[in-house]
N, C-alpha and C positions, 0 to 999 in steps of 0.2 A: 504493499499499500504506499503510495507517494505521499509527500508533504507538499503543501503549497507554501512557498516561502516569499515574503516581500522583503528585499535586501537592497540597499544602495547607500551611497554616501549622503550624509546630511549635515548641515551646519548646527552649531550649538543653538541657533535661534530657530531651527526647524526648517530649513530650505534645502530642497534637492538640487536647485539650481539658483544662482542669483538673479538679480533683475536684468542682467544682460543675457541670461540663459547659459551662463557659463557654470561648470562645477569643477574647474581646474584647481580649485582650492581643497579638492576632496583628499589629496594625498596619495592617489592611486599610483603615482610614479615612484614612490618610496619602494625600493625592491623587496624589503622584508614584508611590508604590508601587502604589496602585490602578489608575492609568493603565497601568503596566506589566503588571500582571495581566491587564487588558483586552486589551493588544496580544498578550501571549503566548497568550491563549486564543482569539484569531481563528481559528487553525488547527484548533480543536476544533469537530467537527461533532456529537459525541455526548458526553453526560456519563452515567456509570454511577454509580448511587447505590444505597446501602442506604436502608431507610425513614427512618431518623433524620436522615441527612445531607440527603435529599430534602426533608424537612420544614423544615429549616434553610435550604436553598437556595431554597426556593419563594418566600421573601421577594422574590426578584428578578422574579417574575411581575408584580408592581404597584409595584415600587420607584420606577420612573420617573413614576408618577402623583402622587407627592408634590410638590406645588408649591414646596417648600422644598429638595427634593433637590438636591445639588450636581452639577455636570456630570459628575464622575468616577463618581457613582452612576448617573446616566442612561446613560452610556456602557456601563458593565458590564452593566446591566440589558438593554441592547439586544444585547449580544453573547450574554448568556445566553439570552435569548428565542428567538434564531435557531437555536440548536442544539436537537437532539432529546435527550430524556432517557429513560433506561430505568432503572426502579426495581426492584431485586430485593427482594421482600418476600413473606412469606406472610401478613401481617396487614393490609396496605394494601388498601382497596378499590379505588375509582376514583380516578385522579390528579386532583389540583386544579389543575394548570398544563396549558397548551397543549403540544402536541408531545411529550406524555409517554406512555409505556407502562408497564405493570407486568408483570413477569415473576416467576413464583413460585419458580424455582430458578435458581441460578448455575451454569452448565456451563463450566469453563474451556476445554475443548477447543472447544466451540462458540463461545465468545467470541473466542478466538484466530483461528479460522478466519474469523469474521465481520470481525474488525478488519483481517486481511490483505486482504480483499476490498474494503475502503473507500478512498476517495481523500482521506480527511481523518483527523486525529487523533482519538483517544477518551480521554477522562480516566476514572479509576476513583477517585472521591472518597469519603473516609471511611475511616479505619483499619480497620474491621471488615471491609468488603467488599474493601478492597484486600489484607488479609491472605491471602484466599483466592486472589487473583490472584498475589500475591508468592510464595506457597508452591507454586503450580502452575507457576511459572516462566514466565508469560506476559506479564509487565510488560517493556516496552522501556526506559523511562526513569522516573527518580525525581527529581522536581522540588521539593524542599522549600523553603519560605520560612522560614528560621530566624530566629526573633524573639528579640530580646536580653532574654530572661526565663527565670527558673527558676520553675516553678510548683508543684514537689514532689510531684506525683501527679496521677492522673486517667486519661484514655484515652490509651494509648500510640499514637505514630505507627508504630513498627515493631512487628511481631508478635514475640512471645517465640519463641526458638529458632531464628530464621531467620538463616542465613548468606547473604550476598549480596555478590558482588564486583562493584565498579562502577568506571567511569572518569569522572573530572571532565571535562566537555566545555565548560563555560560557567559563569560566575558573574557576580554583580552585587551590589553594596552600595547600600544606600539611605540617605537623610539621617537616618532614624529608627534606623539601625544594624541593620536587617533585612538578611539576606543571602539572595539567591535563588541556589540551587545547581542545576545541571542534570548529572544523572549518566546515563551510559548503562550499562545492565546487562550484564555481560559473561556470556556463555553458554558452556558447555562448557569 
């Protein structure tokens, strides 16, 4: 039985992207942190994306081809490429990456049933798509990478108006002061 996991970088003040749309402040270029991200996502067999997050993440389709790419970039590119991707979009035509399908609608009941039938984990990436899953109550874990920065505005990590009770089950601090937190969502 798979788990549906929402995980991405967030600022201390709760933004997944700043007002300019950037998340370069997230610390993903720290080699130790990036190696940890790669190791944590090895259990993920499928990534669920909205169009914008998919366009950002499609970088990993060819990142390994850069002859100057550091080992941690090549490692994550390999992990990312092995997984299937499902993009929920009404505007995206054909996918630009391998192992990718496009779905026009996000049906939380169908997604939950599908994740339950899998033998691997699934991540739902991007706060806009994740908001639908969080509100529907189908997310099993939330795993934010809390970056030591306040960006003052932008795209929120959490949807407004959502109450979610969680239990901290694991955490890790990194040299650059980023914290990874693993929460299990409490149901009922």
